[in-house]
C-alpha positions in Angstrom: 8.4 6.7 27.6 9.8 3.2 26.8 8.9 1.6 23.5 9.0 -2.1 22.5 10.2 -3.0 19.0 8.4 -6.1 17.7 10.1 -7.7 14.7 8.4 -10.4 12.6 10.7 -12.5 10.4 8.4 -13.6 7.5 8.1 -13.6 3.7 7.6 -11.0 1.0 4.1 -12.5 0.4 3.1 -11.9 4.0 4.4 -8.3 4.3 1.1 -6.5 3.6 -1.2 -8.6 5.8 1.4 -8.6 8.7 1.8 -4.9 8.4 -2.0 -4.5 8.6 -2.1 -6.6 11.7 0.5 -4.4 13.3 -1.4 -1.3 12.4 -4.6 -2.7 13.9 -2.6 -3.5 17.1 -1.7 0.1 17.5 1.5 0.6 15.6 1.7 4.0 14.0 4.0 2.8 11.2 6.1 -0.2 10.1 9.7 -0.6 8.9 10.2 -3.3 6.2 13.7 -4.8 5.9 13.7 -6.7 2.6 17.1 -7.9 1.3 15.8 -7.5 -2.2 16.2 -3.8 -1.8 19.9 -4.2 -1.7 20.0 -5.5 -5.2 17.0 -3.7 -6.7 17.9 -2.0 -10.0 16.1 1.2 -10.8 16.3 3.2 -14.0 17.7 6.6 -13.4 14.5 8.2 -14.6 12.7 6.6 -11.7 14.6 8.0 -8.9 17.7 8.7 -6.9 19.5 5.6 -5.6 20.9 5.9 -2.1 23.4 3.6 -0.2 21.8 0.8 1.9 23.7 -1.0 4.7 23.5 -4.8 4.2 23.9 -5.3 8.0 20.4 -3.8 8.3 18.8 -6.6 6.4 18.2 -10.4 7.0 20.0 -13.0 4.9 16.6 -14.4 3.7 13.0 -13.5 4.1 11.7 -10.2 5.2 11.6 -8.5 8.6 8.7 -6.3 9.5 9.2 -4.1 12.5 6.8 -2.0 14.5 6.9 0.0 17.7 4.4 -0.3 20.6 4.4 1.5 23.9 5.6 -0.5 26.9 2.5 -0.8 29.2 0.6 -3.4 31.2 -1.2 -4.6 28.0 1.9 -5.2 25.9 2.1 -9.0 26.6 -1.6 -9.4 25.7 -1.1 -7.3 22.5 1.9 -9.3 21.4 0.0 -12.6 21.9 -2.9 -11.2 19.8 -0.5 -10.2 17.1 1.1 -13.7 17.0 -2.4 -15.3 16.8 -3.5 -13.0 14.0 -0.4 -13.7 12.0 -0.8 -17.5 12.5 -4.4 -17.2 11.3 -3.0 -16.0 7.9 -2.2 -19.6 7.2 -6.0 -20.1 6.7 -5.6 -17.9 3.5 -2.7 -20.1 2.3 -0.2 -17.3 2.9 3.4 -18.4 3.3 4.7 -17.1 6.6 8.2 -18.4 6.2 10.1 -18.5 9.6 7.3 -16.7 11.3 9.5 -15.8 14.2 8.7 -12.9 16.5 11.2 -11.0 18.7 10.8 -8.2 21.1 13.3 -5.6 22.3 13.0 -2.3 24.2 14.1 1.0 22.8 14.2 4.6 24.2 11.7 7.1 22.8 14.5 9.4 21.6 16.0 6.5 19.5 12.6 5.4 18.1 11.5 8.9 17.2 14.3 9.5 14.7 16.0 6.2 13.8 13.2 5.0 11.4 13.5 8.1 9.3 16.7 6.8 7.8 14.7 4.3 5.7 12.8 7.0 3.9 14.0 9.3 1.1 12.4 11.0 -1.9 11.8 8.4 -4.6 10.6 8.9 -8.2 8.3 5.9 -8.8 6.9 6.6 -12.2 7.1 8.9 -15.2 5.5 11.8 -13.3 5.2 10.9 -9.6 7.7 11.4 -6.8 7.0 10.4 -3.2 8.5 12.8 -0.7 8.6 12.3 3.1 7.3 15.5 4.7 10.5 16.3 6.5 12.6 16.3 3.2 13.2 19.4 1.1 12.8 18.4 -2.5 12.9 20.5 -5.7 11.1 19.1 -8.8 13.4 18.2 -11.6 10.8 18.8 -14.4 7.8 21.0 -14.9 5.3 18.1 -15.2 6.6 16.2 -12.1 3.9 15.5 -9.5 4.9 15.5 -5.9 3.0 13.4 -3.3 4.0 14.3 0.3 3.6 11.5 2.9 4.3 11.2 6.6 5.2 7.5 7.2 4.7 8.1 10.9 1.0 8.5 10.3 0.7 4.8 9.2 0.9 2.6 6.2 4.4 3.3 4.9 5.7 5.6 2.2 3.9 4.5 -0.9 7.0 2.9 -2.4 6.1 -0.8 -2.0 6.0 -2.5 -5.5 2.2 -3.0 -5.3 1.6 0.7 -4.7 4.2 1.8 -7.4 2.5 -0.4 -10.0 -0.9 1.0 -9.1 0.3 4.5 -9.5 1.9 3.6 -12.9 -1.4 2.0 -13.9 -3.4 5.1 -12.8 -1.1 7.3 -15.0 -2.1 5.2 -18.0 -5.8 5.0 -17.1 -7.2 8.1 -15.4 -8.4 10.9 -17.6 -9.3 14.4 -16.6 -12.9 14.4 -15.3 -13.0 10.8 -14.3 -14.6 9.4 -11.2 -12.4 7.0 -9.2 -13.1 4.6 -6.3 -10.0 3.5 -4.3 -10.8 0.3 -2.3 -8.5 -0.3 0.7 -7.0 3.1 0.5 -4.5 2.7 3.3 -2.4 5.9 3.3 -4.6 7.4 0.6 -1.7 7.7 -1.8 -3.6 6.2 -4.8 -6.5 8.5 -4.3 -4.1 11.5 -4.1 -2.4 10.4 -7.3 -5.8 10.0 -9.1 -6.8 13.5 -8.0 -3.4 15.0 -9.2 -4.0 13.2 -12.6 -7.2 15.2 -13.0 -10.0 13.0 -11.6 -13.1 15.0 -10.9 -14.1 12.9 -7.9 -12.3 10.2 -5.9 -13.9 8.0 -3.2 -11.4 6.5 -0.9 -12.6 3.5 1.2 -11.0 1.5 4.0 -12.4 -0.8 6.7 -9.6 0.2 9.1 -10.3 3.4 11.0 -6.6 4.0 11.4 -6.2 4.0 7.6 -9.2 6.3 7.3 -7.6 8.8 9.7 -4.2 8.5 8.0 -5.7 9.0 4.5 -7.7 12.1 5.6 -4.5 13.7 6.9 -2.5 12.9 3.8 -5.3 14.1 1.5 -5.3 17.4 3.3 -1.5 17.6 3.3 -1.5 17.3 -0.5 -4.4 19.8 -0.8 -6.8 17.5 -2.7 -9.6 17.4 -0.1 -11.9 19.1 -2.6 -11.6 16.1 -4.9 -11.0 13.1 -2.5 -13.6 12.0 0.1 -12.4 9.3 2.6 -14.7 7.1 4.6 -14.8 3.8 6.5 -16.3 1.0 4.4 -16.0 -2.7 3.8 -14.9 -3.0 0.2 -17.7 -1.8 -2.1 -20.6 -2.6 0.3 -23.4 0.0 -0.3 -21.5 1.8 -3.1 -24.1 2.5 -5.7 -22.5 5.2 -7.8 -20.8 4.3 -11.0 -17.1 5.0 -11.6 -14.8 5.3 -14.5 -12.0 3.6 -12.6 -11.9 1.3 -9.6 -8.5 0.6 -8.1 -7.8 -2.0 -5.3 -4.4 -2.6 -3.8 -5.4 -5.5 -1.5 -4.8 -9.2 -1.0 -5.5 -11.5 -4.0 -7.7 -13.6 -1.8 -9.9 -10.6 -1.2 -9.9 -9.4 -4.9 -11.3 -12.7 -6.2 -14.2 -12.5 -3.8 -15.6 -9.1 -5.0 -15.0 -8.9 -8.7 -18.7 -9.0 -9.4 -19.2 -6.0 -7.1 -16.5 -4.2 -9.0 -18.3 -4.9 -12.3 -21.5 -3.5 -10.8 -19.7 -0.2 -10.0 -17.4 0.3 -13.1 -19.0 1.9 -16.1 -19.0 -0.1 -19.4 -15.7 0.6 -20.9 -14.3 1.7 -17.5 -11.2 0.2 -15.9 -10.4 -2.0 -12.9 -6.8 -1.8 -11.5 -6.0 -4.7 -9.2 -2.8 -5.0 -7.3 -1.4 -6.7 -4.1 -1.2 -9.9 -6.1 1.7 -12.3 -5.5 2.9 -14.2 -8.6 1.4 -17.6 -7.7 -2.1 -16.0 -7.4 -1.9 -14.2 -10.8 -4.0 -16.7 -12.9 -6.6 -17.1 -10.2 -7.2 -13.4 -10.0 -7.2 -13.1 -13.8 -9.8 -15.8 -14.1 -12.0 -14.1 -11.5 -11.8 -10.7 -13.2 -12.6 -12.1 -16.6 -15.5 -14.2 -15.3 -17.0 -10.9 -14.0 -17.1 -9.4 -17.5 -13.7 -7.7 -17.8 -11.0 -8.1 -20.4 -7.4 -8.0 -19.1 -5.6 -5.3 -21.0 -2.2 -5.2 -19.3 -0.2 -7.1 -16.8 2.5 -5.2 -14.8 5.2 -7.1 -13.0 7.6 -5.9 -10.3 9.7 -8.2 -8.2 7.3 -10.9 -7.0 4.2 -8.8 -7.4 1.6 -8.4 -10.2 -0.8 -5.6 -11.0 -3.6 -6.0 -13.6 -5.4 -3.4 -15.7 -8.8 -4.6 -16.9 -11.5 -3.0 -19.0 -15.2 -3.7 -18.4 -16.8 -5.2 -21.5 -19.5 -3.0 -23.2 
């Protein structure tokens, strides 16, 4: 089978929504070529550093790549992708160059080439993300291993917004807690919460591809007795109360449903919000505090922000 590689040259801010558009168009995974990765400094305690080739990265901006089968509908699909990306301007998202290129690759090349981008990465004090094809031995007795297959969809769980969420969950989730994960994607945050001792985790996503991916990853990590995954629009219809709500989604979406979060989080419970680009930080803080929360901690990584807020008593 022939595959078409679609590459979108955009900005760091647009990576998450562009990736989601590609998944909805039928891509089973994306490759993100961000030149910031070439200069990223990681403390030794947070993982092994491996050599990256500068030739694989753009001089500026970010390139998001995905692979679609070459068929009679490809042209129509590409046009729909371009239109959906252009519509992101309605949300004041900077698209940068917003250039789209198409090239053809053989199935044998596609099936293995993208794996070079993924390696075991220790992303917090306790968690290490490991691709399913890698053999990895824990380096400490309290290390928690999350196995993910990036080919299922939604990446490897090492994007800054996800890393900050997992670090926030480490500081927030207590054994026996109930957790709701809004916009679960790969399910990695729900898996992390379960491994931290949560008694029940509700993982929600509007995208049926994400729901299927999360269910597979939950089963792969043997936490299906704790995590339930279902298709849902944000917190619509969720009546149960939770100790922790975590949402790694666009800032523009977060500000629209903070009242719904307040209705679900128990008094004294926590709301972890991520997916926030730096210029949107204050807008999200204002929305969260207006809904009856107190901002307890702000976590920064690269151009991204995560917030830990406590619901007022």
